[in-house]
N, C-alpha and C positions, 0 to 999 in steps of 0.2 A: 504494499500499499504506500502511496505517496505521503509526504509529510502533511499535506493539507487534509487528506482523508484521516490520517492518524490523529490530527488535532480535533477533527469533528467528533470522531469516535471517543476519544479520550474525554472531551467536554461532556458528551452525553453520559459517559460512565460516571463522571464526577458529580453531576447534578441530577440525573435522571434516576427514577425507580427502575430497577433491573427486572422488569416484567416481560421483556422480549429479548430474543437472541437473534439479532438481524444478521444476515449475510453481510460480509465485509465490503460493502459498497456504499458510497454516499451519493445520492442522486440529486441532480439540480434542474433537470429539464425533461420534458416529455412531449412527444407528438405522435399521434397514432398508435402504433404498436411498439414504438421505440422510446427508450429513456436514455439519458446520457448522465454520466457521473461528473464529479467536480474536476476531473482530469481530462474530460472530453471523450471518454470512451463510450461507444454506443452499445446498447443491449436491446434484444427483443424481450419484451416483458411477458413472461409466461405465467404470471400470477394475477395480473389485472387488478391489483389491490383487493384480492379475494373477490373478484368479479364486480367491484364497484366502478371500475373504468372499462366497462364492456364496450362502450361507444368509441374507445380510444382516448388517449391522453389529450387533454385540452382541445376537445372537439370545438371547431370555430363557431358553429351555431349555437351550441350550449353556452360557450363563453360570451357570445354576443348577447344572448338573453340575460345572462347574469349581470353583465356590465350595464346594459340598458335598465334593468330593473333596479340595480344598486344606485343608479343616479335618480331614481324616482321615489322609491319607498322600500325599506328593507324589513321593518318589524313594526307591528302595531299591537301585538298580542291579540288573543281571541276576545278580548273586551269589546272590540269593534270589528266590523266587517272590513274586508279589503277587496280590491277589484281583480285579484288573482285567484283566490281560493275557490270561488264558485266555478271558474273555468277549469281549474285543476280537477275538482270533483267531476264535472261534466266529461272531461276528456279521459280521465282514468277509468271511470265507469263504462264509458263507451268502448274503450280498448279492452277491458277485461270482462265485461258483462256483470259488473258488480251493482248492487243496489244501494249499499251504504258505504261510506268511506270515513275512516278516522285517521287523520294525518298526525304523524309523530316525527321524530328526528332519527334516532339510531334504530338499528334492527332489534336490539334487545328491548328498547322501549315498546316496539310494535308487539313483541312476544309477551311482555308484561301486560300490555293493554289487552291482548287477546284473552290471556288467563283471567284477568279481572272481568272481562265482558262475558266469557262463557260461564263462569261461575254465577254471575249475576242472573244470566238467562236460566241457568239451572234452578236457582231458588225461586225466581219470580214467574217463570213460564213452565218449566218442567215439573216443579213441585218438589225438588230435593229438600229434605229437612236442612234447616239453617246450620251452616258449619260442617256439612257432611259431603260436600261436592268432591268428586274424584276426577282427576284427569290422567288419562293413560299416556305414557310417553315410552320412548324406545331406548334400549341400551345402546351406548356409544353415540348418543345424540349430541348435537351442539346447537344450542339456541341462543347463546350470548353469555355474558359474564356477570350479570347482576346476581345479588344474593338469592333472589327468589329462584332464578334459573339454574345456578350451579347446585342448588339443593337437590335437583333431580338429575343431575349429571352422573355418569358412571366413571368419569375420568378422575383419578385421584389428584392429579395435578391441579384441577380446577376447584376441588372440594376441600382438600386437607387444610385444617385449622381456620376455616371460614365459617363454621357452624356456630350455633345450632340453626337448622334449616326448617322451613315451613313444611307441614304435612300436606296431604292431599294429592299426592302423585303416586302412580303405580307404574313399575317398570315391566316391559315385556321385550322379547327379542325383535329386532327389526326384520321385516320380510316374512313374518310368521302369522299368517291370518288366523289359524286355530288359536294361537295364544292370545290374540286380541279378543276373540269371541269368548274365551274362557275368563278373561279378565273383566269384562263388562258386568256391571252390577246396576240395580236400579238407581244408584247415586252417581253413576258415570255421567259427566256432562260433555266430555270432549276427548278426542284422540288427537294429540299434538304430535306431528311427524314431519320429517323432511322427505320429499319425494326421492332424493338421493342424499345419502349421508356424506356431505362434503368434507368436513374436518376429520371424519373417521377414515378418510381415504378414498372418496368417491365410490362408496358402496351402492350398488344398484340392486333393488329388490328383484325377486323372481318376477317373470311376466305373469300378468293377471293378478298380482298382489293388490294393487290399489283398486282394481275392479271389485274384489272381494271385500276390501275394506270399506268401500263406498256402500256396498250392500248391507254390511254388518252395522255401520253407523246409522243408515237409514232405518233399518228394521228395529234398532234399539233406542231411536230418538237420541242419538249421540252426535255432537257437532264434530265434523271432520275439519280440523284446523291444519292446513298445509303451510309449513314454513318454507316459503319460496324466496327467502331473502338472498340466497346464493343462486338457486336454480331458475328463478323467474327472470322475465324480461329478456328471453332469447338465448340464454346461456346454454341450454340443452338442445337447441335447434327448434324449439317451439316457443311461443310467447310465454306460456306457463308449462312446467313439466307435467302437470296433471293432464295435459292434452295428449300425452303419449299413450294414455289408456282411455281417453274419451270420458273422463269423469269431471265433476265439478265439486270443489270443496265448499263447505259452508262458510269457512273463514279462510282467507288467504293473506299471507304476510309478505309484503314487499319492502325492499330497501336497497342498499348498495347502488346497483345500476340505476335506480329510479332518479339519481341525480347526475349520473355519468361521471362521478368522482369530484364533482365541484363543491358539494355541500351535503351535510347530513340530512337525508330525507327518507322517511319510511311511511308505510301506510298499512292499516288493517282494513282489508276489503271484506265485506260480509253481506249476508242476507239481512233483511229487515229485522228478523226475530232477535238476533244477538245484539247488534249495535242499537236496536230500537229500545233496548232497556235503559240505555244511559240518559240521564237527565242533567240539566245545567248545575254545575258545581260538583258533579260526582267524579269527573276525570278531566284531566286537562294537561297542558304543556304551554309554557310561555312562548317557545319558539315553534311548536307544532303548528303547521299550516300558515307560517309566515309568508308574506308576498314574495320575498327573495327566493325561498325554497319552492314555492309554487311555480314561479316563472322558470326556474332551473329545471324542475321535474317535467314540466310541460314540453320544454325543448328537448329534454332527454328521451322522452317517449316519442316524440315526433320524429326525430332522426332515426331511431331504431326501426321505425316502420317505413319512412320515406326513402331511406338509404338501403333497404333490404338486408339489414344486419342479421335478422332472425334466420332468413333463408340462407345467408352465407354461413352462419354458424353451423347449420345442418350440413351443408356441402363440405366445408373445410374441416368440420369435426370428423366426418366419415373419412376424409382423406388423411387426417392426422392419425386417427385410430388404426386405420389399415397400415399406415407406415410404421407405427409403433409395434404393431403385432408382427410386422415383418422383420423386425430386428432380431438377429440371432445372437443372443448373449446369455451365457450361463448365469448372469446376475439377475436376470428377470424372472420373477415368480409368476406375475399376472399383469396383463394390461387391461384396464377398464375405462369405460367412458361413454358418454352420450353428448352429442353436439360438441362443444368446445370446453366441456368439463371432463377432463381426462386424468388418469393416474397410471403410474408404473410402479407396482409393488415389487420390491427386491426380496431375494432370498435373505434370510437373517445372516447367513454366513458371509454375505456380500459386504456386510458392514453397514453403518448408518448411511441413510439417504443424504444426510447433510453434505457428506464429502463429495457426493456426485453433483449436488447443487452447486457446490464451490468450484468443481471442475467445469461445470456448465458455464459459470460466470467467466471463466477463463476463455471460453469460446464464444462469448457474446450473447448468452442467454441467461436470463434471471428466472429461476423456478424456486419453489420452496418445498421443504420436506414436511411430512406430518406423520405422526405415530412411528417415529424411528426408521421405518423401512419403506416409506412411500414417497414418491416425487409426484407432486400435483402439477399439472400442465393446463393452463387456462388462459390463453392469450386474448386480447381484445377481439371482438366479434368482426372487426374490420380486416383481419389478417387475410392475405391472398394466397393462392395456390403456391406461387413461387416462394413466398415467405414460409409456408408450411414446410415445403421441401427443403429449404435452407436450414430450418430448425431441426428437421428429422436427421439430416446429415450429421449435424453436430451432436445431437442426442445419441445417435448410434455410435459415434466415435467415443463418447464418454462411457456409455454403458458397456462397451467391449474393452474398455481400458483396463490395464493390469495395475491394480493399486498396491500390489504386495511389494 
């Protein structure tokens, strides 16, 4: 690392909480699929800020919308109406087919809001005894970092020494419909699940799983809550990952790409039954639904559709997946993916995935490891065929490299 990079990293270490372990690169600029470090080296971004910059870094149309709105009005709080919120509601509802929208900021806030809302629905509509509502979740889930959320995580790294935790959650295996059926009781108000478990290593459920899940939830009057904060808005080659099995959730959670990486914007999308239980003063957010966020989100959604990014994700994802599966390397245990949400899981004896990510950095690709032995690959949805092939050539070189 250059002296300037060392200075930045050292200053972070001196003043910052050590809650991340970044790859040793200091980024200063981004455009499209590319980012540049402080020394001017260029990299293909294969993380997309955990899918938040799906539209590409610094998309000019989203940038223009942000700058224009920042000159006009940024924040009013929800104590007053603003001229962007209604348009945001109208456009996101038209895009997703939703009936009600609750705007928030971070993905974790959207999850917490959904938990509150389905519990309220359970007590006031379904008739669950007060304080007895149950929400079913899956092992190896990742829904955020708040205290309420980590309480039902199975990852010891996110839980240890953060308790005590709130009750009301029941864990089952992911992708196991009979386990869901067995776990449902009269007090079950919701099943909260990711269509694809991203942080767990891009774990894709068996075909037909969500079709069966939808039937079980409907039959038992249980709200199906899909956390599409990573999978939604084109990442898997469909607008929403639920569309791969032709189902509709009762509650859908969006975030990350909802702002194209410019601003924290999230949303709870629901039927009238769930969000219709909220009354003034019962839930809110100072920044949720602010005019700057709404203007940015409107532009982010618009370019996804107008520029064919969702269809491109399907095409390039298929090309990327085929290319990864064609790599003949003893290090590879399994390749998984849907659209441009991909992962290469390594054999444990190949060593930690982090060293492969560090080697990829040396070849001009930034990727991130997860769960010790898996490399996630999720470039912006604007990637081209030539760029996919360029990346595959370098990934193959690293995965066949002898680290001994």
